C-alpha positions in Angstrom: 106.1 78.8 86.4 104.2 78.5 83.2 103.8 75.1 81.4 105.2 74.7 78.4 103.8 73.0 75.0 106.6 71.3 73.6 110.0 70.2 74.8 112.7 72.7 74.2 116.3 71.5 73.7 118.8 74.2 75.7 122.0 73.7 77.0 121.3 74.1 80.8 123.5 74.0 84.2 121.9 71.6 86.4 122.9 71.1 90.4 123.0 67.3 90.4 125.1 65.2 92.6 128.7 64.5 91.4 128.1 61.1 90.5 125.1 62.3 88.2 127.4 65.0 86.4 130.2 62.3 85.1 130.0 60.9 81.8 127.7 57.7 81.8 128.6 54.7 80.0 125.8 52.4 80.4 122.1 52.5 80.9 119.4 55.3 81.6 119.3 56.8 85.0 116.1 58.3 86.2 116.3 60.3 89.4 113.1 62.0 90.9 112.8 64.7 93.8 109.3 64.8 95.6 108.7 68.3 97.3 105.4 68.5 99.4 103.9 71.9 99.5 100.9 73.3 101.5 98.6 73.4 98.1 100.6 70.9 95.8 102.9 68.4 94.9 106.1 69.1 93.0 108.1 66.4 91.3 111.5 66.8 89.1 112.5 63.9 87.2 116.2 63.9 85.9 117.1 61.6 82.8 120.7 61.0 82.1 121.2 58.5 79.1 124.6 56.3 78.7 126.6 56.2 75.9 125.2 52.7 75.0 121.9 53.4 74.8 122.3 57.1 73.5 121.1 56.3 69.9 117.8 54.5 71.2 117.0 57.7 73.5 117.7 60.2 70.6 115.5 57.8 68.0 112.8 58.4 70.8 113.2 62.3 70.8 113.9 62.6 67.0 112.0 59.8 65.4 112.5 61.2 61.9 116.2 61.4 62.3 116.9 64.9 60.8 119.0 66.0 64.4 116.2 68.3 65.5 113.0 67.5 67.7 110.3 69.0 66.1 107.1 70.4 67.9 105.0 67.1 67.3 108.1 64.9 68.2 108.4 67.1 71.2 104.9 66.5 72.3 104.6 63.0 71.7 107.6 62.3 73.8 106.6 64.3 76.6 102.7 62.8 76.4 104.7 59.2 76.6 106.8 60.0 79.4 103.7 61.9 81.6 101.5 58.9 80.9 103.8 57.0 82.9 103.9 59.0 85.9 101.5 58.7 89.0 100.6 60.8 91.9 98.0 59.5 94.1 96.8 60.8 97.5 95.1 58.1 99.9 94.7 56.1 96.6 93.2 58.9 94.6 94.9 59.8 91.4 95.8 63.3 90.9 95.9 65.4 87.5 99.3 66.4 86.4 100.4 69.6 85.0 103.9 69.8 83.0 105.7 73.1 84.4 109.1 72.8 82.4 111.2 70.5 80.2 114.6 71.2 79.7 117.3 69.1 77.7 120.9 69.2 76.7 121.2 69.4 72.7 120.7 66.3 70.9 124.3 66.3 69.8 125.4 65.9 73.3 123.7 62.6 73.7 126.3 60.7 72.4 129.3 61.6 75.0 126.9 60.4 78.0 126.7 63.7 79.4 123.3 64.8 78.6 120.4 65.5 80.7 116.6 66.0 80.2 114.6 67.4 83.4 111.1 67.5 83.6 109.1 69.3 86.1 105.6 68.9 86.9 102.8 69.4 89.8 99.8 68.2 91.4 97.4 70.2 93.2 95.9 69.3 96.3 93.1 71.1 96.9 91.0 70.1 100.2 93.1 67.1 100.3 95.9 69.0 101.8 94.1 68.6 105.5 95.3 66.3 108.3 97.2 62.9 107.7 97.7 61.8 104.0 99.7 58.9 102.2 101.5 60.5 98.9 102.6 58.1 96.5 104.7 59.4 93.4 105.5 56.8 91.1 107.7 56.8 87.8 106.9 54.1 85.4 108.7 55.5 82.2 110.9 52.5 81.1 111.6 52.3 77.3 114.7 50.4 78.1 116.0 48.9 81.2 116.7 51.7 83.5 118.2 52.6 87.0 115.8 54.5 89.3 116.2 56.8 92.3 113.6 58.5 94.3 113.9 60.7 97.1 111.7 63.5 99.1 113.0 66.9 100.0 112.6 68.2 103.5 109.1 70.7 103.4 110.2 74.3 103.4 106.9 75.5 104.7 105.3 75.4 108.3 102.3 73.0 108.5 103.6 70.3 106.2 105.6 67.7 107.7 106.6 64.1 106.6 106.3 61.8 109.2 107.5 58.3 107.2 108.6 57.5 104.0 109.7 54.3 102.0 110.9 53.1 98.4 110.0 50.3 96.6 112.8 48.0 95.7 113.4 49.4 92.1 113.0 53.0 93.6 110.3 53.5 90.9 107.6 54.4 93.8 108.0 56.9 96.7 105.5 56.6 99.6 105.2 59.4 102.2 103.2 59.6 105.2 102.7 63.4 105.3 101.0 65.7 108.0 98.9 68.6 106.9 98.1 71.0 109.6 97.7 74.7 110.1 100.4 77.0 110.3 100.7 78.6 113.8 99.0 81.7 113.8 101.3 84.9 114.4 101.6 85.7 118.2 99.3 89.0 118.7 100.9 91.7 121.0 99.6 92.3 124.1 98.7 95.7 125.3 100.7 97.3 128.0 99.0 97.4 131.4 97.3 100.8 132.1 99.1 102.5 135.1 96.6 104.4 137.5 97.4 108.0 137.2 98.6 110.0 140.7 96.0 112.2 142.0 97.0 115.6 141.5 96.8 118.7 144.2 93.6 120.5 143.3 95.6 123.5 142.4 97.7 121.9 139.9 94.7 120.0 138.5 93.0 123.3 138.0 95.8 125.1 136.3 96.0 122.2 133.9 92.3 122.8 133.2 91.8 126.3 133.2 95.2 127.8 132.4 97.5 129.7 134.5 95.5 132.8 134.9 92.0 131.2 135.5 93.4 129.1 138.0 94.8 131.8 140.0 91.4 133.0 140.3 89.8 130.0 141.0 92.5 129.2 144.0 92.0 132.7 145.3 88.1 131.9 145.6 88.8 128.5 147.1 90.9 130.1 149.8 88.3 133.2 150.3 85.5 130.7 151.0 88.0 128.3 153.5 88.9 132.0 155.2 85.0 133.0 155.7 84.1 129.6 156.8 86.8 129.6 159.7 85.9 133.2 160.7 82.3 131.8 161.0 83.1 128.9 163.1 85.7 131.0 165.3 84.0 132.3 169.0 85.4 135.1 170.8 86.6 134.2 174.2 84.5 135.2 177.2 
């Protein structure tokens, strides 16, 4: 996916849990999903504002109050959100790249059914070797929030999550990940060569020389054998 420069407000259908689809009355839920791949870490954060704080969230996305989020306003909000995201591998922070930002229309914020979804990635490079400790943290808190975080079972061979834990507020997810080389495809074994049975002289000659040549060769061999036999035979006394 190509990264986008601004926050685009589009009506989108998202497959979330039933509880997340319900109309929220209170607070701001931030739900993070983390997927580990052989070469990168993918994080998706879904924000669902309740009716009670919808005006505050709308003010963050639309500071001038004209009912739309301009390019400047979109960049400002996205930058503020990403500045509070962290991904580390063995304590080393990784650069983060926004892939997509999707949102319900601003007009839907008031009914408690709006959603904002941010997808971003962190490239692993040479860090994707051996056993690693990966920490993904979401510290974006413009108002008191309810956080959820979880990891996704790796789909790719060579990546295994040995252990995971969350902090008390579920703002931070720690994964013990083992990166190993994917098993090489099995090399097909060559079939065993069987020894061909020896053919009678006449058949072998016929295959090599053709039928007509074989007949002449067989006749010559028979003549030599006949003369040899006659030379060894002795007349009775």
